[in-house]
C-alpha positions as CSV (number, residue, x, y, z in Angstrom):
1,M,67.1,8.4,14.6
2,K,70.0,6.1,15.1
3,H,69.5,3.7,12.2
4,S,66.9,2.7,9.7
5,L,66.5,-0.3,7.4
6,L,63.8,-0.9,4.9
7,T,64.0,-4.0,2.7
8,I,61.4,-5.1,0.1
9,A,61.3,-8.8,0.6
10,C,58.8,-9.9,-2.1
11,I,56.1,-8.8,-4.4
12,C,53.4,-11.4,-5.1
13,L,50.7,-11.3,-7.7
14,A,47.4,-13.1,-7.1
15,T,43.9,-13.0,-8.3
16,M,42.4,-16.0,-6.7
17,A,39.6,-15.2,-4.2
18,G,41.0,-17.7,-1.6
19,Y,44.6,-16.5,-1.8
20,A,46.2,-16.7,1.6
21,Q,49.3,-14.9,2.9
22,K,51.2,-15.0,6.2
23,Q,53.4,-12.5,7.9
24,T,55.3,-12.9,11.2
25,S,56.8,-10.6,13.8
26,P,60.6,-10.1,13.8
27,D,61.0,-12.6,16.6
28,G,58.7,-15.1,14.8
29,K,56.3,-15.4,17.8
30,V,53.4,-13.3,16.4
31,E,51.8,-14.5,13.2
32,L,49.3,-12.8,11.0
33,D,47.2,-14.7,8.5
34,F,45.3,-13.0,5.7
35,R,42.9,-14.4,3.0
36,L,39.8,-13.6,1.1
37,D,36.7,-15.7,1.7
38,A,34.4,-17.1,-1.0
39,K,32.6,-13.7,-1.3
40,G,35.9,-11.9,-1.8
41,R,35.8,-10.4,1.7
42,P,39.1,-9.8,3.4
43,V,39.8,-11.9,6.5
44,Y,42.6,-11.8,9.0
45,S,43.6,-13.6,12.2
46,L,46.4,-13.3,14.7
47,K,48.4,-15.7,16.8
48,M,51.1,-15.4,19.5
49,D,53.1,-18.4,20.6
50,G,50.9,-20.5,18.3
51,K,47.8,-19.5,20.3
52,T,45.0,-17.7,18.5
53,I,44.5,-14.2,19.9
54,I,42.2,-12.8,17.2
55,A,40.1,-15.4,15.3
56,D,39.0,-15.0,11.7
57,S,37.9,-11.4,11.5
58,Y,36.4,-9.5,8.5
59,L,37.7,-6.2,7.2
60,G,36.0,-3.5,5.1
61,L,33.9,-0.4,5.2
62,Q,30.3,0.5,4.3
63,L,29.9,3.7,2.5
64,K,27.0,6.1,2.6
65,E,24.7,5.6,-0.3
66,E,24.7,8.5,-2.7
67,N,21.6,10.5,-3.3
68,P,20.4,9.9,-6.9
69,E,18.5,13.2,-6.9
70,K,21.5,15.3,-5.9
71,A,23.9,16.6,-8.5
72,T,27.5,15.7,-7.8
73,D,28.9,18.1,-10.4
74,F,27.7,20.0,-13.5
75,E,28.0,17.0,-15.9
76,Y,27.0,14.0,-13.9
77,S,23.8,14.4,-11.9
78,Q,22.3,11.0,-11.0
79,F,22.8,7.3,-11.1
80,A,20.7,5.0,-13.3
81,A,19.3,2.8,-10.6
82,K,19.2,2.1,-6.9
83,Q,21.0,-1.2,-7.5
84,E,24.0,0.7,-8.8
85,I,24.0,3.0,-5.7
86,E,23.9,0.0,-3.3
87,K,26.8,-1.7,-5.2
88,R,29.0,1.4,-5.0
89,A,28.4,1.7,-1.2
90,D,29.8,-1.8,-0.7
91,M,33.5,-1.8,0.3
92,Q,33.4,-5.2,2.0
93,T,33.0,-7.9,-0.7
94,G,33.9,-8.7,-4.2
95,F,37.7,-8.2,-3.8
96,S,40.5,-10.0,-5.4
97,V,44.2,-9.7,-4.5
98,A,46.1,-7.7,-7.0
99,K,49.4,-7.5,-5.2
100,V,51.2,-8.4,-1.9
101,E,54.3,-6.5,-0.9
102,T,56.3,-7.5,2.2
103,S,59.1,-5.6,3.9
104,T,61.0,-5.3,7.2
105,F,61.7,-2.0,9.0
106,D,64.0,-1.4,12.0
107,E,64.9,1.9,13.5
108,T,65.7,3.5,16.8
109,W,64.3,7.0,17.3
110,I,64.7,9.5,20.0
111,P,61.6,11.1,21.5
112,V,61.5,14.7,22.6
113,W,60.2,13.4,25.9
114,G,58.9,10.0,27.0
115,E,59.3,7.0,29.3
116,E,62.7,6.3,27.8
117,T,65.3,8.2,25.7
118,E,65.3,5.7,22.9
119,I,62.5,3.7,21.3
120,R,62.9,0.8,18.8
121,N,60.5,0.6,16.0
122,H,60.8,-2.9,14.5
123,Y,58.2,-4.7,12.4
124,N,57.5,-6.8,9.4
125,E,55.0,-5.3,7.0
126,M,52.6,-6.7,4.5
127,L,50.7,-4.4,2.1
128,V,47.8,-6.1,0.4
129,T,46.4,-4.3,-2.6
130,L,42.8,-5.3,-3.5
131,D,40.9,-4.9,-6.7
132,Q,37.1,-4.6,-6.6
133,K,36.1,-5.3,-10.1
134,K,32.4,-4.6,-9.7
135,N,33.2,-0.9,-8.9
136,D,36.4,-0.7,-10.8
137,R,38.3,0.6,-7.8
138,Q,41.2,-0.4,-5.5
139,I,41.9,-0.3,-1.8
140,A,44.8,-1.6,0.2
141,V,45.3,-2.9,3.7
142,R,48.6,-2.3,5.3
143,F,49.6,-4.7,8.1
144,R,52.5,-4.2,10.5
145,V,53.4,-7.1,12.7
146,F,55.5,-6.3,15.8
147,N,56.8,-8.5,18.5
148,D,54.0,-7.2,20.7
149,G,51.1,-7.3,18.3
150,L,49.6,-5.9,15.1
151,G,48.7,-2.6,13.5
152,F,46.6,-2.3,10.4
153,R,44.9,0.4,8.3
154,Y,43.0,1.0,5.1
155,E,44.6,3.0,2.3
156,F,42.7,4.5,-0.6
157,P,44.9,5.3,-3.6
158,S,44.1,8.2,-6.0
159,Q,41.8,6.8,-8.7
160,K,39.1,7.8,-11.1
161,N,36.3,5.8,-9.4
162,L,37.1,6.6,-5.8
163,T,37.7,10.3,-5.2
164,Y,35.2,11.7,-2.7
165,F,33.2,9.4,-0.5
166,I,31.4,9.3,2.9
167,I,31.8,6.5,5.4
168,K,28.6,5.1,6.8
169,E,30.5,2.8,9.1
170,E,33.9,1.1,9.3
171,K,33.5,-2.7,9.6
172,S,36.8,-3.8,11.1
173,E,36.4,-6.8,13.3
174,F,38.2,-8.3,16.3
175,A,36.9,-11.8,16.8
176,L,37.7,-13.2,20.2
177,T,38.4,-16.8,21.4
178,G,36.4,-16.7,24.6
179,D,34.5,-14.8,27.2
180,H,37.5,-12.8,28.3
181,K,37.9,-10.7,31.4
182,A,37.7,-7.1,30.3
183,W,38.5,-3.6,31.7
184,W,36.3,-1.1,29.9
185,I,34.3,2.1,30.0
186,A,31.1,2.9,28.2
187,G,31.3,4.0,24.6
188,D,30.2,7.6,24.3
189,Y,30.6,10.3,21.6
190,D,31.1,13.1,24.1
191,T,32.7,12.0,27.3
192,Q,35.5,9.7,28.5
193,E,34.9,10.4,32.2
194,Y,33.3,7.2,33.2
195,E,34.3,4.7,35.9
196,W,36.3,1.7,34.6
197,Q,34.3,-1.6,34.8
198,T,35.8,-5.0,35.3
199,T,33.6,-7.8,33.9
200,R,33.4,-10.7,31.5
201,L,32.6,-9.7,27.9
202,S,29.2,-11.4,28.3
203,E,28.4,-9.1,31.2
204,I,29.0,-5.8,29.4
205,E,25.3,-5.3,28.3
206,G,24.0,-6.0,31.8
207,R,26.6,-3.7,33.4
208,M,26.1,-0.8,30.9
209,P,23.3,1.1,32.8
210,K,25.5,1.3,35.9
211,A,28.5,2.2,33.8
212,I,26.9,5.3,32.4
213,A,27.1,8.1,35.0
214,P,25.8,11.7,34.6
215,N,28.1,14.1,32.8
216,S,28.0,17.7,31.5
217,S,28.0,16.3,28.0
218,Q,27.3,12.7,27.0
219,T,25.9,10.6,24.2
220,P,26.1,6.9,25.0
221,A,27.0,4.9,21.8
222,G,25.0,1.7,22.5
223,P,24.3,-1.1,25.0
224,T,27.3,-3.1,24.1
225,T,29.6,-0.4,22.8
226,V,32.8,0.4,24.7
227,Q,35.7,2.8,24.3
228,T,39.3,2.1,23.4
229,A,41.8,1.4,24.7
230,L,40.1,-1.8,25.8
231,L,42.0,-4.3,27.9
232,M,41.2,-8.0,28.1
233,Q,42.8,-11.1,29.6
234,T,42.3,-14.6,28.1
235,E,41.7,-17.8,30.2
236,D,45.3,-18.8,29.6
237,G,46.7,-15.5,30.8
238,Y,47.4,-13.4,27.7
239,F,46.6,-9.7,27.8
240,I,45.0,-8.0,24.7
241,N,44.7,-4.3,24.3
242,L,42.5,-2.9,21.4
243,H,43.0,0.7,20.5
244,E,43.9,2.9,17.5
245,A,47.0,5.0,16.5
246,A,47.3,8.2,14.6
247,C,43.7,9.3,14.6
248,I,44.0,12.2,12.3
249,D,41.3,13.7,10.1
250,Y,39.0,10.8,11.1
251,A,36.4,9.9,13.6
252,T,37.3,8.3,16.9
253,M,36.8,4.6,17.1
254,H,34.7,2.7,19.6
255,L,34.0,-1.0,19.7
256,T,30.6,-2.7,19.6
257,L,30.4,-6.3,20.9
258,E,28.4,-8.5,18.6
259,Q,27.7,-12.2,18.7
260,P,27.3,-13.4,15.0
261,E,25.8,-16.8,14.7
262,G,28.5,-19.5,15.1
263,R,31.3,-17.0,15.6
264,G,31.3,-16.3,19.4
265,M,32.1,-12.8,20.5
266,V,33.3,-10.2,18.0
267,F,34.1,-6.5,18.5
268,V,33.3,-4.4,15.5
269,S,34.6,-0.9,14.9
270,H,32.1,1.9,15.7
271,L,33.0,5.4,14.6
272,T,31.8,8.6,16.2
273,P,29.3,10.4,13.9
274,D,29.3,14.1,13.0
275,A,26.3,16.4,13.3
276,Q,24.8,14.8,10.1
277,G,25.3,11.3,11.3
278,N,28.2,10.7,8.9
279,K,31.2,8.8,10.1
280,G,33.9,10.3,7.8
281,H,34.2,12.5,4.8
282,M,37.1,11.3,2.7
283,Q,39.1,12.4,-0.4
284,T,41.6,10.2,-1.9
285,P,44.5,9.5,-1.6
286,R,43.8,8.8,2.0
287,S,44.4,6.3,4.8
288,T,42.6,5.6,8.0
289,P,44.1,5.5,11.5
290,W,45.8,2.3,12.5
291,R,43.8,-0.3,14.4
292,T,46.0,-1.8,17.0
293,V,46.1,-5.2,18.8
294,I,48.7,-5.2,21.5
295,V,49.4,-8.6,23.0
296,G,51.3,-9.5,26.1
297,R,52.1,-12.6,28.2
298,T,52.0,-10.3,31.3
299,G,50.5,-7.0,32.2
300,A,54.1,-5.5,32.2
301,D,54.3,-6.4,28.5
302,I,51.3,-4.1,27.8
303,L,52.8,-1.3,29.7
304,A,56.1,-1.7,27.9
305,S,54.6,-1.5,24.4
306,R,55.4,1.5,22.3
307,M,53.4,0.3,19.3
308,T,51.0,3.2,19.4
309,L,53.8,5.8,19.2
310,N,55.6,3.7,16.6
311,L,52.6,3.8,14.3
312,N,52.6,7.6,14.3
313,E,54.7,9.7,11.9
314,P,58.0,11.2,13.2
315,C,58.1,14.6,14.7
316,K,57.1,17.4,12.3
317,I,58.3,20.2,14.5
318,E,61.8,21.0,13.3
319,D,63.1,22.9,16.4
320,T,61.8,21.2,19.6
321,S,64.2,23.0,22.0
322,W,61.3,25.1,23.4
323,I,59.2,22.0,24.4
324,K,60.0,21.5,28.1
325,P,58.6,18.9,30.5
326,T,57.1,20.8,33.4
327,K,56.3,20.4,37.1
328,Y,53.7,22.9,38.2
329,I,51.3,24.0,40.9
330,G,48.2,26.1,40.5
331,V,45.1,28.0,41.6
332,W,42.7,25.1,40.9
333,W,42.0,22.5,43.6
334,E,40.4,25.1,45.9
335,M,38.0,25.9,43.0
336,I,37.3,22.2,42.3
337,Q,36.4,21.7,46.0
338,G,34.2,24.8,46.0
339,A,36.2,26.9,48.4
340,S,36.8,29.6,45.9
341,S,35.3,30.4,42.5
342,W,36.2,30.9,38.9
343,A,33.7,33.8,38.6
344,Y,34.6,37.3,39.8
345,T,31.1,38.4,40.8
346,D,27.7,37.0,41.9
347,D,25.8,40.1,40.7
348,V,25.5,39.3,37.0
349,Y,23.6,36.4,35.5
350,S,24.0,37.0,31.8
351,V,27.4,38.1,30.5
352,Q,27.8,40.0,27.2
353,L,31.5,40.3,26.6
354,G,32.5,43.9,25.8
355,I,29.3,45.2,27.3
356,T,29.2,43.8,30.8
357,D,31.3,46.3,32.9
358,Y,33.0,44.3,35.6
359,K,34.7,47.3,37.1
360,N,31.3,48.5,38.3
361,L,30.2,45.1,39.7
362,K,30.7,43.9,43.3
363,P,33.4,41.2,43.7
364,N,32.2,38.0,45.3
365,G,35.2,37.8,47.6
366,K,35.8,34.2,46.6
367,H,37.5,34.7,43.2
368,G,40.7,32.6,43.3
369,A,42.5,34.2,40.4
370,N,43.4,37.5,42.1
371,T,46.8,39.0,41.9
372,K,47.8,38.6,45.6
373,H,46.8,35.0,45.7
374,V,48.6,34.1,42.5
375,K,51.7,35.8,43.8
376,D,51.6,33.5,46.8
377,Y,51.7,30.5,44.5
378,I,54.5,32.0,42.4
379,D,56.5,32.5,45.7
380,F,55.9,28.9,46.6
381,A,56.9,27.6,43.2
382,A,60.1,29.6,43.2
383,E,61.0,28.5,46.7
384,H,60.6,24.8,46.0
385,G,61.8,24.5,42.4
386,F,58.6,24.2,40.5
387,D,58.7,25.3,36.9
388,A,55.3,26.9,36.5
389,V,52.0,28.1,38.0
390,L,48.5,27.5,36.4
391,V,45.7,30.0,37.1
392,E,42.1,29.2,36.2
393,G,39.3,31.7,36.2
394,W,41.5,34.7,35.2
395,N,39.4,35.9,32.3
396,E,36.0,37.5,31.9
397,G,32.9,35.4,31.3
398,W,32.8,32.7,34.0
399,E,29.5,33.9,35.5
400,D,27.4,32.1,32.8
401,W,29.9,29.9,31.0
402,F,28.4,26.5,31.9
403,G,25.6,24.6,30.2
404,K,24.3,27.3,28.0
405,Q,25.8,26.2,24.6
406,K,26.8,29.9,24.4
407,D,28.7,30.8,21.2
408,Y,30.6,34.0,22.3
409,V,31.4,32.7,25.8
410,F,35.1,33.9,26.3
411,D,37.5,36.1,24.4
412,F,40.6,34.5,26.0
413,V,42.4,37.9,26.3
414,T,40.4,40.1,28.8
415,P,41.3,39.6,32.5
416,Y,39.1,40.3,35.4
417,P,39.7,43.6,37.3
418,D,41.5,41.8,40.1
419,F,43.9,39.8,37.8
420,D,46.8,42.1,36.8
421,I,48.3,40.1,34.0
422,A,51.1,42.5,33.4
423,E,52.2,42.6,37.0
424,I,51.8,38.8,37.5
425,S,53.9,38.2,34.4
426,R,56.6,40.6,35.6
427,Y,56.6,39.0,39.1
428,A,56.8,35.5,37.8
429,K,59.7,36.4,35.5
430,E,61.5,38.0,38.4
431,K,61.1,34.8,40.4
432,G,62.1,32.5,37.5
433,V,58.7,30.9,37.2
434,K,56.6,30.4,34.1
435,M,52.9,31.0,34.0
436,I,50.5,28.4,32.4
437,M,47.5,29.9,30.6
438,H,44.0,28.5,30.9
439,H,41.6,28.4,28.0
440,E,38.2,26.9,28.8
441,T,36.3,27.0,25.6
442,S,32.9,25.8,27.1
443,S,33.0,23.6,23.9
444,S,32.3,26.6,21.6
445,T,35.0,25.5,19.2
446,V,34.1,28.0,16.5
447,N,34.5,30.8,19.0
448,Y,37.8,29.4,20.1
449,E,39.1,29.3,16.6
450,R,38.0,32.9,16.0
451,H,40.1,34.1,18.9
452,L,42.9,31.6,18.8
453,E,45.5,33.7,17.1
454,Q,45.1,36.7,19.4
455,A,44.9,34.4,22.4
456,Y,48.2,32.8,21.5
457,E,49.7,36.3,20.7
458,L,48.7,37.4,24.2
459,M,50.5,34.4,25.7
460,N,53.6,35.2,23.7
461,K,53.4,38.8,24.8
462,W,53.3,37.9,28.6
463,G,55.7,34.9,28.4
464,Y,53.1,32.1,28.8
465,T,54.6,29.0,27.1
466,S,51.9,26.5,27.9
467,V,48.1,26.4,27.8
468,K,45.6,24.1,29.5
469,S,42.5,24.0,27.2
470,G,39.1,22.7,28.2
471,Y,36.0,21.5,26.3
472,V,33.3,21.2,29.0
473,G,29.7,20.8,27.8
474,D,27.9,20.2,24.5
475,I,29.7,21.2,21.4
476,V,29.0,24.4,19.5
477,P,28.4,24.1,16.5
478,Y,25.2,22.5,17.7
479,G,24.9,18.8,17.2
480,E,28.6,18.0,16.8
481,H,30.2,15.5,19.1
482,H,33.5,15.7,21.0
483,Y,35.1,12.8,19.1
484,S,33.8,13.3,15.5
485,Q,36.0,13.9,12.5
486,P,35.4,17.7,12.6
487,L,36.3,18.0,16.3
488,N,39.4,15.9,15.9
489,N,40.4,18.2,13.2
490,H,39.8,21.2,15.5
491,Y,42.0,19.8,18.3
492,L,44.9,19.1,15.9
493,Y,44.4,22.6,14.4
494,C,44.9,24.1,17.8
495,I,48.0,22.0,18.4
496,K,49.6,23.0,15.1
497,K,48.7,26.7,15.6
498,A,50.2,26.5,19.1
499,A,53.5,25.1,17.7
500,E,53.7,28.1,15.4
501,H,53.7,30.2,18.6
502,K,56.0,27.8,20.5
503,I,53.3,26.9,22.9
504,T,52.7,23.5,24.5
505,V,49.1,22.2,24.9
506,N,47.5,20.3,27.7
507,A,44.0,19.4,26.3
508,H,41.2,18.5,28.7
509,E,37.9,17.0,27.6
510,A,39.4,16.6,24.2
511,V,39.8,13.3,22.3
512,R,41.7,10.5,23.9
513,P,45.4,10.2,22.9
514,T,46.4,7.9,20.0
515,G,50.2,8.6,19.9
516,I,50.0,11.9,18.0
517,C,52.3,13.4,20.6
518,R,55.2,11.7,18.7
519,T,54.4,13.8,15.6
520,Y,53.5,16.9,17.6
521,P,55.3,16.7,20.9
522,N,53.9,20.1,21.9
523,L,50.8,18.1,22.7
524,I,52.3,17.6,26.1
525,A,49.3,15.9,27.9
526,N,45.7,15.1,27.7
527,E,43.1,14.6,30.4
528,S,40.8,12.0,28.6
529,A,39.7,10.1,31.7
530,R,38.6,10.8,35.2
531,G,41.4,12.6,36.9
532,T,41.9,14.0,40.4
533,E,39.0,16.4,40.1
534,Y,36.6,13.5,40.4
535,E,38.0,12.9,43.9
536,S,36.1,16.0,44.8
537,F,32.9,14.9,43.0
538,G,32.3,11.8,45.1
539,G,35.6,10.0,44.5
540,N,37.2,7.8,41.9
541,P,37.0,4.0,42.5
542,V,39.9,2.8,44.6
543,D,41.3,0.7,41.7
544,H,41.1,3.6,39.2
545,T,44.8,4.4,39.0
546,T,45.7,0.7,38.8
547,I,43.8,0.4,35.4
548,L,44.7,3.7,33.7
549,P,48.3,2.7,32.8
550,F,46.9,-0.3,30.9
551,T,44.2,1.6,29.1
552,R,44.0,5.3,28.6
553,L,47.8,5.9,28.9
554,I,48.5,3.5,26.1
555,G,47.9,6.3,23.7
556,G,49.9,9.0,25.5
557,P,50.3,10.8,28.8
558,M,47.6,12.1,31.0
559,D,47.4,15.2,33.2
560,Y,46.0,13.3,36.2
561,T,47.0,16.1,38.7
562,P,48.1,14.0,41.7
563,G,49.6,15.1,44.9
564,I,46.6,15.5,47.3
565,F,47.7,15.4,50.9
566,E,44.4,16.2,52.7
567,M,41.8,13.6,51.7
568,D,38.8,15.1,53.5
569,C,37.3,17.7,51.2
570,S,35.2,19.1,54.0
571,K,38.4,20.5,55.6
572,M,38.5,23.1,52.9
573,N,34.8,23.4,52.1
574,P,32.4,22.1,54.8
575,A,29.7,21.7,52.1
576,N,31.8,19.2,50.2
577,T,31.5,15.7,51.8
578,S,33.7,13.9,49.2
579,H,36.7,11.9,50.3
580,V,39.8,11.3,48.2
581,R,40.0,7.5,47.8
582,S,43.7,7.2,48.3
583,T,46.4,7.3,50.9
584,L,49.0,10.1,50.8
585,C,51.8,7.7,49.8
586,R,49.8,6.5,46.9
587,Q,49.5,10.1,45.8
588,L,53.3,10.3,45.8
589,G,53.6,7.0,43.9
590,L,51.3,8.3,41.1
591,Y,54.1,10.7,40.0
592,V,55.9,7.6,38.7
593,V,53.0,5.2,37.9
594,L,51.0,7.7,35.8
595,Y,53.6,8.8,33.3
596,S,53.4,12.4,32.1
597,P,55.9,15.1,31.1
598,L,53.5,17.5,32.7
599,Q,53.0,16.9,36.5
600,M,51.0,19.0,38.8
601,A,51.2,19.2,42.6
602,A,47.5,19.7,42.8
603,D,46.8,20.4,46.5
604,I,46.8,23.9,48.0
605,I,50.2,25.1,49.3
606,E,49.0,25.2,52.9
607,N,48.6,21.4,52.9
608,Y,52.2,21.0,51.6
609,K,53.6,23.3,54.2
610,S,52.3,21.1,56.9
611,R,53.9,18.0,55.6
612,M,57.2,19.1,54.0
613,D,58.9,15.8,54.7
614,A,56.5,14.0,52.4
615,F,56.4,16.9,50.0
616,Q,60.2,16.3,49.4
617,F,59.4,13.4,47.1
618,I,57.3,15.7,44.8
619,K,60.1,18.2,44.8
620,D,62.7,15.5,43.9
621,V,60.8,13.4,41.3
622,P,61.8,14.2,37.7
623,V,59.4,14.6,34.7
624,E,61.9,13.3,32.2
625,W,63.0,9.7,32.1
626,K,65.9,7.7,30.6
627,K,64.5,4.2,31.2
628,S,61.4,2.5,32.7
629,V,61.1,-0.9,34.3
630,Y,57.7,-2.5,35.1
631,L,58.2,-4.4,38.3
632,E,54.6,-5.5,39.1
633,A,51.6,-5.1,36.9
634,M,48.2,-6.6,37.4
635,P,45.4,-4.3,36.1
636,G,42.8,-3.5,38.7
637,D,45.0,-4.8,41.5
638,Y,48.5,-3.2,41.6
639,V,51.1,-1.4,39.5
640,T,54.7,-0.7,40.5
641,I,57.1,1.0,38.1
642,A,60.7,2.1,38.4
643,R,62.1,4.9,36.2
644,Q,65.6,6.4,35.8
645,D,66.0,10.1,35.7
646,K,66.9,11.3,32.3
647,N,69.6,13.7,33.6
648,S,71.2,11.6,36.4
649,S,71.9,8.1,37.5
650,D,69.1,8.3,40.1
651,W,66.0,6.1,40.1
652,Y,62.4,6.5,41.4
653,I,59.8,3.9,42.1
654,G,56.0,4.4,42.5
655,S,53.2,2.0,43.3
656,S,49.4,2.1,43.4
657,V,47.2,-0.7,44.7
658,D,43.5,-1.4,44.9
659,E,41.2,-1.8,47.9
660,N,42.8,-5.1,49.0
661,G,46.2,-3.7,49.7
662,H,49.3,-5.5,48.4
663,S,52.6,-7.0,49.6
664,S,55.5,-6.1,47.3
665,V,58.8,-7.9,47.0
666,L,61.0,-5.7,44.8
667,K,64.3,-6.9,43.3
668,L,66.5,-3.9,42.6
669,D,68.5,-5.6,39.9
670,F,67.8,-2.8,37.5
671,L,70.3,-0.6,39.4
672,T,73.9,-0.4,38.1
673,P,76.0,-3.2,39.5
674,G,78.7,-2.1,41.8
675,K,77.1,1.2,42.7
676,K,75.5,2.1,46.0
677,Y,72.3,4.1,46.4
678,E,70.5,5.8,49.2
679,A,66.8,4.7,49.2
680,T,64.3,7.1,50.7
681,I,61.1,5.1,51.2
682,Y,57.7,6.8,51.6
683,Q,55.2,4.1,52.7
684,D,51.8,3.8,54.3
685,A,51.8,3.6,58.1
686,K,50.6,0.3,59.6
687,G,46.9,-0.2,60.1
688,I,45.7,2.6,57.8
689,S,43.6,2.5,54.6
690,W,42.2,5.0,52.1
691,D,39.3,5.6,54.4
692,N,41.1,5.4,57.8
693,N,43.9,7.9,58.5
694,P,45.0,7.9,54.9
695,S,47.4,10.8,55.3
696,T,49.5,8.9,57.8
697,Y,52.9,7.7,56.5
698,E,56.3,6.6,57.4
699,I,59.6,7.7,55.8
700,R,62.8,5.7,56.2
701,K,66.2,5.6,54.6
702,Q,68.5,2.7,53.8
703,K,71.5,1.9,51.6
704,V,70.9,-0.5,48.7
705,T,72.6,-2.0,45.7
706,S,71.5,-4.0,42.6
707,K,71.5,-7.1,44.8
708,S,69.1,-5.7,47.4
709,V,65.4,-6.8,47.8
710,L,62.8,-4.5,49.3
711,K,59.7,-5.9,51.0
712,L,56.9,-3.3,51.3
713,Q,53.3,-3.5,52.4
714,S,50.8,-1.1,50.9
715,A,47.5,-0.3,52.6
716,P,44.1,-0.7,51.0
717,G,43.9,2.1,48.4
718,G,47.6,2.9,49.1
719,G,51.0,2.6,47.6
720,F,54.5,3.9,48.0
721,A,57.2,6.0,46.5
722,I,60.9,5.5,46.6
723,S,63.8,7.7,45.6
724,L,67.1,5.9,44.9
725,K,70.0,8.4,44.7
726,E,73.4,7.2,43.8
727,I,76.0,7.6,46.5
728,K,79.1,9.1,44.9
């Protein structure tokens, strides 16, 4: 942290129900209004440049009514009347303002990794303490107004009449000023792997049946319920992103679109339930996650926002020297395409760990995680400067892992007979390559926690410093959901436990990111959306990667696994007729467009060996950045981003465009004036598209300066990549 300033500006006392208060952003262009209505219900609204972004919106929570027949302790067993119970469940009305505190905060902090080396956290705060006389209790709403929007949360102080309570539903509202254009995916308690939809808000309900595609685990949340991060654009061009930050010990929030009479369209918070249907078990003192409204005049403003990170607590890991951004390859894509398998044998249909004797079973001949094959990948990684190799399917149990809701499904320590973990670890160390562990839990979280300590100890023993975890299928314990409070607690437990063992975590099928990576930077990546694997399952929509940076990546980095060079899946597996909906050059551009400190070259090494000139960009592109500049940004159409290497003066540019193609005119005025750079440009060949010769490309070099302008044409579903290396 470079500097910090916290100044209490004023403390106001008020008891009037209609008391109103304003707070502005540091630059004065974003304005928050807060008041209580006639029923003592908290109301807020938000403006930017004098334009209403969020109209009058109610705040509050509905608590679960307590059971009058159930004893709460040895002395107090029941309430006198149902009326009293109903009154106590209301945390929406009957408030008066007890106190208003305002302050200003300004700091510059240094992330362990990120899109830049310094992040400014500058906001004006207003803390409103509310009395609810009818229940003799107090809550507070903390607002932070940034130059790029608003964050707010509920806080519950320690008090006699509010100790333990259960949330039935949070009732935070986001009232909109029109039928905005929206980029969204269906709300679901168990999956985030849906296709992004682009519609008007009024079209969400009609589109929802099409938006819900089959998945190994899914529980749709409602006909008008969508996931965060939700992106919208107003008629006058403003972009709005609704999300949450610091979702810790709380259920993940969705948004349900409602149309209250006379109020237009309003999104209302919709929390993920646990197995009992409860939305949150709380014990004071507590606070909720932050609800965020990021506002931008352009798409680039949304991409540049760091509000989600800024609303999380500073890093809690004292020594972070072991957390290393990583570029890796792996034994994975061939399995995804069906050319090889995770399972060792086809001769067993019911695995009982510790009883099933794999040494006496016939290998299927397709098992990818065998010692010889893994050594080939280690050799390739060492030769071309990759940090690590991921191997999936190394451990016993894959023959019946899927769709059984099996409790004892893996032990995470016992390798198959053809995977010599000791020899592989020795060989990798000799070559200067790290190994990445794979822990697929099959969503049996209790089983994973049982084995977690010994699994991490095994990683420490053999020098594995990073783990890719997975949560495919329905959750065990039965009835739980992927994004409920108990499951969110599980994911964080694994991250904290991993930090104790100096292990970084790449969590797949886990909860979507909400900036927790600031607090625990060993959470080095999430999946949390359709990644490259879906290109082998029928293909992602062509505009998919032009939407992700504005939505899912707002909360943190994604392990998208780009770098596919052969788009026709049947070339590897004749039975797989999928086609990757991308050009090769777009695959290169994604290393810059989709920020992550963990980047995979996902294709098989044979496809890289045949196109080493294009592969050079993957070898060159860093995974740590000093600065990021957002050159072109229109969600669903195109994204072009320039980033400066954290460890040199070199820059890299990546672009991804939709099915219409795009003409780019790039001013290089972000380069250092007076210096010369060699630009190596990887661009789509003329006349191609994602479905017509997509792996055809051109590479050219030219000298450039900060005064140069590059004109580039991207093919439909294409893009480009550029390295800009300083000439010294």
